[in-house]
Each structure stands twice: as C-alpha cells, then as structure tokens.
C-alpha positions in Angstrom: -90.5 63.4 -7.0 -86.8 63.2 -7.8 -84.2 63.4 -5.2 -82.1 66.5 -4.3 -78.5 66.2 -5.4 -76.0 68.9 -4.2 -72.7 69.1 -6.0 -69.9 71.0 -4.2 -67.4 72.2 -6.7 -67.9 74.0 -10.0 -64.9 72.6 -11.8 -64.7 70.1 -14.7 -66.0 67.1 -12.6 -68.9 69.0 -11.0 -70.0 70.7 -14.1 -69.9 67.5 -16.1 -72.0 65.7 -13.5 -74.6 68.5 -13.4 -74.8 68.5 -17.2 -75.3 64.7 -17.4 -78.0 64.8 -14.7 -79.9 67.6 -16.3 -82.3 65.4 -18.4 -83.2 63.2 -15.4 -85.9 63.5 -12.8 -83.6 64.9 -10.1 -83.0 68.4 -8.7 -79.3 69.4 -9.0 -77.7 72.3 -7.1 -74.2 73.1 -8.3 -72.2 75.2 -5.8 -68.8 76.7 -6.8 -66.5 79.2 -5.2 -65.1 80.8 -8.4 -66.9 83.9 -9.8 -66.3 82.6 -13.3 -68.7 80.1 -15.0 -67.3 76.5 -15.0 -64.5 76.2 -17.6 -62.1 73.6 -19.0 -59.1 73.9 -16.8 -57.0 72.0 -19.3 -57.1 74.9 -21.7 -56.0 77.6 -19.2 -52.6 77.7 -20.8 -54.2 78.5 -24.2 -56.0 81.5 -22.6 -52.6 82.6 -21.1 -51.0 82.3 -24.5 -53.7 84.4 -26.0 -55.1 81.8 -28.3 -58.5 81.6 -26.6 -60.7 84.1 -24.8 -61.9 83.0 -21.4 -65.5 82.5 -22.6 -64.3 80.1 -25.3 -63.3 77.5 -22.7 -66.6 77.7 -20.7 -68.3 74.4 -20.0 -72.0 73.7 -20.4 -73.6 73.3 -17.0 -76.8 73.9 -15.2 -76.5 77.3 -13.4 -73.7 77.3 -10.9 -74.4 79.1 -7.6 -71.4 81.0 -6.3 -71.0 80.3 -2.6 -68.5 78.6 -0.4 -69.5 75.6 1.6 -67.9 75.7 5.0 -69.4 72.6 6.7 -71.3 69.4 5.9 -73.8 68.3 8.5 -74.2 64.6 7.8 -76.8 64.1 10.5 -79.1 66.8 9.1 -78.1 66.2 5.5 -77.3 69.8 4.8 -74.4 71.8 3.4 -73.7 75.0 5.3 -72.4 78.0 3.3 -70.4 81.0 4.4 -73.3 83.3 3.9 -75.3 81.4 6.5 -77.5 79.6 4.0 -78.0 75.8 4.2 -78.7 73.5 1.3 -80.5 70.2 2.0 -79.4 67.1 0.1 -80.5 63.5 -0.4 -77.2 62.8 -2.1 -74.1 65.0 -1.8 -71.3 65.0 -4.3 -67.9 66.4 -3.3 -66.1 67.6 -6.4 -63.8 70.0 -4.6 -60.8 69.5 -6.8 -57.3 70.3 -5.7 -55.1 73.1 -4.5 -51.7 74.1 -6.0 -48.8 73.0 -3.9 -46.8 76.0 -2.6 -43.2 74.8 -2.0 -41.5 75.8 1.3 -39.3 78.4 -0.3 -37.3 80.9 1.7 -39.0 84.3 1.3 -42.3 83.1 0.0 -44.3 84.0 3.1 -42.5 86.6 5.2 -45.1 89.4 5.6 -47.0 87.7 8.5 -50.2 87.8 6.5 -49.6 84.7 4.4 -49.8 86.7 1.1 -47.6 85.8 -1.9 -45.2 88.6 -2.9 -46.4 90.7 -5.9 -45.3 89.0 -9.1 -45.5 85.4 -7.7 -48.4 83.4 -9.1 -49.9 79.9 -8.8 -51.4 78.7 -12.0 -54.5 76.7 -11.2 -57.6 78.9 -11.7 -59.0 81.4 -14.2 -58.1 84.2 -11.8 -54.5 83.0 -11.7 -54.5 82.9 -15.5 -56.0 86.4 -15.9 -53.5 87.9 -13.3 -50.6 86.3 -15.2 -52.0 87.5 -18.5 -52.1 91.0 -17.3 -48.6 90.9 -15.9 -46.8 89.2 -18.9 -45.6 90.9 -22.1 -42.6 91.1 -24.4 -39.4 91.2 -22.5 -40.9 90.4 -19.1 -38.5 88.1 -17.1 -40.5 85.0 -16.1 -39.3 82.1 -14.0 -41.4 78.9 -13.9 -40.7 76.6 -10.9 -41.7 73.1 -11.8 -41.2 71.1 -15.0 -44.4 68.9 -14.9 -47.3 69.2 -17.3 -48.5 72.5 -15.8 -45.1 74.1 -15.7 -44.3 73.1 -19.3 -47.7 74.4 -20.5 -47.1 77.7 -18.6 -43.6 78.2 -19.9 -44.7 77.7 -23.5 -47.6 80.1 -23.1 -45.4 82.7 -21.5 -42.9 82.4 -24.4 -45.8 82.8 -26.9 -46.5 86.2 -25.2 -42.9 87.3 -25.7 -41.6 86.8 -22.2 -38.0 85.8 -21.4 -38.7 82.4 -19.7 -36.6 80.3 -17.5 -38.0 76.9 -16.4 -36.4 75.3 -13.3 -37.1 71.6 -12.8 -35.8 69.7 -9.8 -36.0 66.3 -11.5 -33.7 64.8 -14.2 -36.0 65.6 -17.1 -39.2 67.3 -17.9 -42.6 65.8 -17.1 -41.2 62.9 -15.2 -44.7 61.6 -14.3 -45.7 61.1 -17.9 -42.5 60.8 -20.0 -39.3 58.8 -20.1 -35.8 60.4 -20.4 -35.6 60.3 -24.3 -39.1 61.9 -24.6 -38.1 64.5 -21.9 -35.0 65.4 -23.9 -37.1 66.0 -27.0 -39.6 68.1 -25.1 -36.7 70.1 -23.7 -35.3 70.7 -27.2 -38.7 71.9 -28.3 -39.0 74.4 -25.4 -35.5 75.6 -26.0 -36.3 76.2 -29.7 -39.0 78.6 -28.5 -36.4 80.5 -26.4 -37.2 78.9 -23.1 -34.1 78.4 -20.9 -34.5 75.0 -19.2 -32.6 73.9 -16.1 -33.1 70.4 -14.9 -31.7 68.9 -11.7 -32.1 72.4 -10.4 -33.4 73.1 -6.9 -34.9 76.4 -6.1 -34.0 77.5 -2.6 -35.9 80.8 -2.2 -37.2 84.1 -3.5 -35.6 87.5 -3.0 -38.0 90.4 -2.7 -38.0 94.1 -2.1 -40.5 96.6 -0.6 -40.5 99.6 -2.8 -43.1 101.5 -0.8 -43.8 101.7 2.9 -41.9 99.3 5.1 -45.0 97.3 5.9 -46.2 97.5 2.3 -46.4 94.6 -0.2 -43.2 92.8 -1.2 -42.3 92.5 -4.9 -40.3 89.6 -6.2 -37.0 90.5 -7.8 -35.2 87.2 -8.2 -35.3 83.4 -7.7 -32.4 82.0 -5.7 -31.1 78.5 -6.7 -29.5 76.0 -4.3 -26.0 76.8 -5.6 -26.6 80.5 -4.7 -27.1 81.7 -8.3 -30.0 84.1 -8.7 -32.3 84.4 -11.7 -33.8 87.8 -12.1 -37.6 87.7 -12.3 -40.4 90.1 -12.8 -42.9 87.2 -12.4 -42.6 83.8 -10.9 -45.0 80.9 -11.6 -45.2 78.1 -9.0 -46.2 74.9 -10.9 -45.1 72.4 -8.2 -48.1 70.0 -8.4 -51.5 69.9 -6.7 -53.0 68.4 -3.6 -56.5 67.1 -3.3 -58.9 69.4 -1.3 -60.2 67.2 1.4 -60.9 69.7 4.3 -64.7 69.4 4.1 -64.5 65.7 4.0 -62.1 65.5 6.9 -64.2 67.9 9.0 -67.3 65.8 8.2 -65.6 62.6 9.5 -65.3 60.8 6.1 -62.5 58.4 5.4 -59.6 60.4 3.8 -56.1 59.1 2.7 -54.3 61.0 -0.1 -57.8 61.9 -1.3 -61.4 61.2 -0.2 -61.7 57.4 -0.3 -64.5 56.1 -2.6 -65.6 52.7 -3.7 -66.6 51.5 -7.2 -69.9 53.4 -6.9 -67.9 56.5 -6.0 -69.4 56.5 -2.5 -67.5 57.7 0.5 -67.7 56.1 3.9 -71.1 57.8 4.1 -73.3 56.1 1.5 -75.2 59.3 0.9 -72.0 61.2 0.0 -70.0 60.7 -3.2 -66.7 62.2 -4.4 -65.4 62.6 -7.9 -62.5 64.3 -9.7 -59.2 65.4 -8.3 -60.3 65.1 -4.7 -61.3 61.4 -5.0 -59.2 58.4 -4.2 -60.3 55.2 -5.9 -58.6 51.9 -5.2 -55.7 53.8 -3.8 -55.3 56.1 -6.8 -55.9 59.8 -7.1 -55.9 60.3 -10.8 -55.8 64.1 -11.1 -56.6 63.8 -14.8 -59.4 65.5 -16.8 -60.4 62.3 -18.6 -60.7 60.4 -15.2 -62.9 63.3 -13.8 -65.2 63.1 -16.9 -65.5 59.3 -16.6 -66.3 59.4 -12.9 -68.9 62.1 -13.5 -70.5 60.1 -16.3 -70.5 56.9 -14.2 -72.0 58.6 -11.1 -74.7 60.3 -13.2 -75.9 57.0 -14.5 -75.8 55.5 -11.0 -77.7 58.4 -9.5 -80.2 58.4 -12.3 -80.8 54.7 -11.8 -79.8 53.8 -15.3 -77.2 51.2 -14.4 -75.8 49.2 -11.6 -72.3 49.2 -13.1 -69.7 51.0 -11.1 -66.4 52.7 -11.9 -63.4 50.5 -12.5 -60.7 53.1 -13.0 -59.6 55.0 -16.1 -57.9 53.4 -19.1 -57.9 56.4 -21.4 -54.9 58.1 -22.9 -53.9 61.4 -21.5 -53.5 63.8 -24.4 -52.0 67.3 -24.3 -51.8 69.7 -27.3 -49.3 72.5 -26.6 -50.7 75.5 -28.5 -50.6 76.8 -32.0 -48.9 79.8 -33.6 -51.3 82.7 -34.1 -52.4 84.8 -31.0 -54.0 88.1 -30.6 -50.6 89.4 -29.5 -49.0 88.6 -32.8 -47.7 85.6 -34.8 -45.3 83.6 -32.7 -44.4 81.0 -35.2 -44.9 78.3 -32.6 -46.2 75.1 -34.2 -48.6 72.8 -32.2 -46.8 70.1 -30.2 -48.7 67.0 -29.1 -48.1 64.6 -26.3 -50.0 61.5 -25.4 -49.2 59.1 -22.5 -50.9 56.2 -20.8 -50.3 53.5 -18.3 -46.8 52.9 -17.0 -44.1 53.8 -19.6 -41.3 52.4 -17.4 -40.6 48.8 -18.3 -40.1 46.1 -15.7 -37.7 43.2 -16.1 -38.9 40.9 -18.8 -41.1 43.5 -20.5 -40.9 44.1 -24.3 -40.3 47.7 -25.4 -40.8 49.1 -28.9 -39.5 52.5 -29.8 -39.5 54.7 -33.0 -37.8 58.0 -32.9 -37.3 60.8 -35.5 -35.1 63.5 -34.0 -35.4 65.7 -37.1 -39.2 65.8 -36.8 -39.2 65.9 -33.0 -41.2 62.7 -32.9 -40.9 59.8 -30.4 -43.1 56.8 -29.9 -42.7 54.0 -27.3 -44.9 51.2 -26.0 -44.3 48.8 -23.2 -45.7 45.2 -23.5 -46.1 42.8 -20.6 -47.5 39.3 -20.9 -48.7 40.1 -24.4 -50.6 43.2 -23.2 -50.0 46.9 -23.7 -49.3 48.3 -20.3 -47.9 51.8 -21.1 -46.7 54.1 -23.8 -45.7 57.6 -24.9 -46.2 59.5 -28.1 -44.6 62.8 -28.6 -44.7 65.3 -31.5 -46.7 63.0 -33.9 -49.9 61.4 -32.7 -50.9 59.7 -36.0 -50.9 56.3 -34.2 -52.9 57.5 -31.2 -56.2 55.9 -32.4 -54.7 52.4 -32.8 -53.0 52.7 -29.4 -56.1 54.0 -27.7 -58.3 51.1 -28.9 -55.6 48.6 -28.0 -55.0 50.0 -24.5 -58.7 50.4 -23.6 -59.5 46.9 -24.8 -56.8 45.4 -22.6 -56.7 42.3 -24.7 -53.8 40.0 -25.6 -51.7 41.2 -28.6 -50.8 38.9 -31.5 -47.5 37.2 -31.1 -46.0 38.2 -34.4 -43.8 41.3 -34.7 -45.7 43.0 -37.6 -48.9 43.7 -35.6 -46.7 45.1 -32.7 -45.0 47.5 -35.1 -48.4 48.4 -36.4 -49.1 50.0 -33.0 -46.4 52.6 -33.7 -46.8 53.3 -37.3 -49.2 55.5 -39.2 -50.5 53.2 -41.9 -50.8 49.7 -40.7 -47.1 48.9 -40.5 -45.8 50.0 -43.9 
C-alpha cells in the first residue's frame, strides 16, 4: 500500500505537487483554505483587468478539501483542522505560501477590530481580486501603494478598467528587486503612457477615512497621505507592499524557521517526515517567492516521494517572466499592448564584471546581461523578449561563455548577432 501524503496549502506549489503525485501509488490529501479551486496566482492581474474569467486560470489538481489546519501534531503524525477533524499522514508537506505585508500606516487599523477600511484592499488572493474587480470602474480613483511586480501589475490592470490610477513607490525606481534603473525608467514611461501617475521616492504616511454611517460603523477610505503632507484622493487603495512567508504552523510545531521554513536539498524540514515547498520554504538561505521555483520544488519533491530519483533540489536557475496584459477586455478595447519583462540572477554588476546593454527607447526595449568569470550571472529583458530563449539556455547551463565578442552580442540579439 502506498503512503499517505497530506499537503497543506491549495496554491500553486501544493496543487502542482498533488498533480504530479496523482499517477503514483500514494494517497494524497490536498487541504486548502480558499473556497476557490486552485488557480494560477501569477494571472490574477489578468482577471482584474478583465482579460480572463476566474475559471480560465484554474489549475489541474486532485480534489482540494476546503479546511483550515490549525495544528500539526508531530508525535501522532496528524494535522488538526478547525472543524475538529484530524488527517493522518506518513509524510506532511507544508505549502502554506505567504501573506501580504500590511504596512504600518496611520489610519489603517483604528476600529479596534483589526478590519481594513472599506475601499482598502490587499492583492494576493482570488477573493482580493474579485473584490477589487467589483469596486473598480471608469473614473474610480485608485492609489496603489508599492511599485514592485505586484503593484505594477495591479496598476496596469486597474488602468485597463478605466480607473484613474496613482502608483506610489518608496524606492528610486519601479521593480527594484528585478530591474535596474534604466529598465525601471522604461517601465515607468510605459505605465505613464497608459495614464498611470507614478511617484517614486514617495513614502506613504497614512490613510484618511470617514464614517458615513453610525459612529461605530465601518470606516471608508477617502485619501492617502504622503510623508510631505500631500493627500491623494482615493476611492480604492491597493496595498502591494510585498509578502511574508506563512510559517505559523511550522513554528507552533517546533520546526526550524528563519525567514521561511528551513529545508534541505530534499526539501525536508527539521522533521524528516515533514517537507516544505513554495513561498513558505527557505532553501540554502533563500526564500524564492517565485512561481517557477514553486513548480520546480513541487516536481522535485514529487519524484522523491514517489521513489523515482534520489536527486535533490539545487535551487532555481530559470528566468522569471512577466507578460503585462493585452488590449481587449470584456470592458472595452483599452488599446494597451502587451509588455514583457524577463529577469534572472543578479542584474547588478560587481567590480570587474562585464556588462552588455542594448536599448531602443523608441520601441521601449531594453536588454542587459552581466558576465562574471566568463559566465552569465544576471540579466534583464524588457519590452522585447526575442532573445529570451538563447538567454534561458545559457543561464540554465551555467557554462563558460566563448571569449570572443560576437557570441556575447549573440545573447542580446534576435538572429544570431546580425
């Protein structure tokens, strides 16, 4: 008889693992908190923009049981759920994902109940997406706090729905984690061409709210206050300030936790019967927080649990690719062309590194690679990903590059260097 594998978390990592284990002689129980079937979280902005219906981004997975696990009893090898049920496991997999970071803004929590004011939204789950979709429309004033990948995606989607969008980013340029300053400038120009008002080096201090009904009734957001005292009028506010791994279950169970749940090359926690994958897992000091890493970890763990291989997980070396929407939506033709971004490794050169750049401001295209000790260590492509296949193969191979300049230019051109 196959072993009982319990997967806590119905997100991309958990659903992928359940799918990969389905053909094998194991019994898999997938437990998720969300009422929706597992879905591709990367495409939530496309649902918000109106390009996809929610069911289009659903993921294939063995049936997901909707429950909330409140405790893991390692001695008894059971997961205890909030409805009082217990699920026994031979192997337990924590795929609990991450929570949105809610910044310490003045006025965010003032009702004593810990509720967000009406009109203030995180943007992490399908429920978040559907609530935003219901609230947005032509002329609605929207302020997005945070200029990372999620904030940029949300701002663009809201603009596609006709909202008047302001994006406030505390850093020097957009998507600082993935891009360099020139690429950030091009991305800003792209957003501004869509009507998004972008403010960088802009710190948000708080929210101003009103209570239109009873004194103890719900508060409604009316503006976002910046550090210099200027207020941005807002009907809706999107908080896109990053995410934090969900490690509460692991901590309560006594597992080793740092930034995330610490795992080894076999994705085992400090308890060899418990594994962790996806946004909640920390491997060799890194919490990846990327969809491709979650998929790779799920695939590796599926092979290990099925006894197919003894090879472990060595970390991700795949490119991170983001396509920012298309033009037509059910809400009308927006005239917004797709905008592609791919990034990998570390695009910030160290002393002695070689850097190759090609930029075409008229087409909004930018390409850059960083080479160290004859190896490709990082890069950015923005606006035109024609060279992404060559870069992906070179990056993933991690082999020494030829010494001549022509093959290096080949990395950034569409047709072999011509």
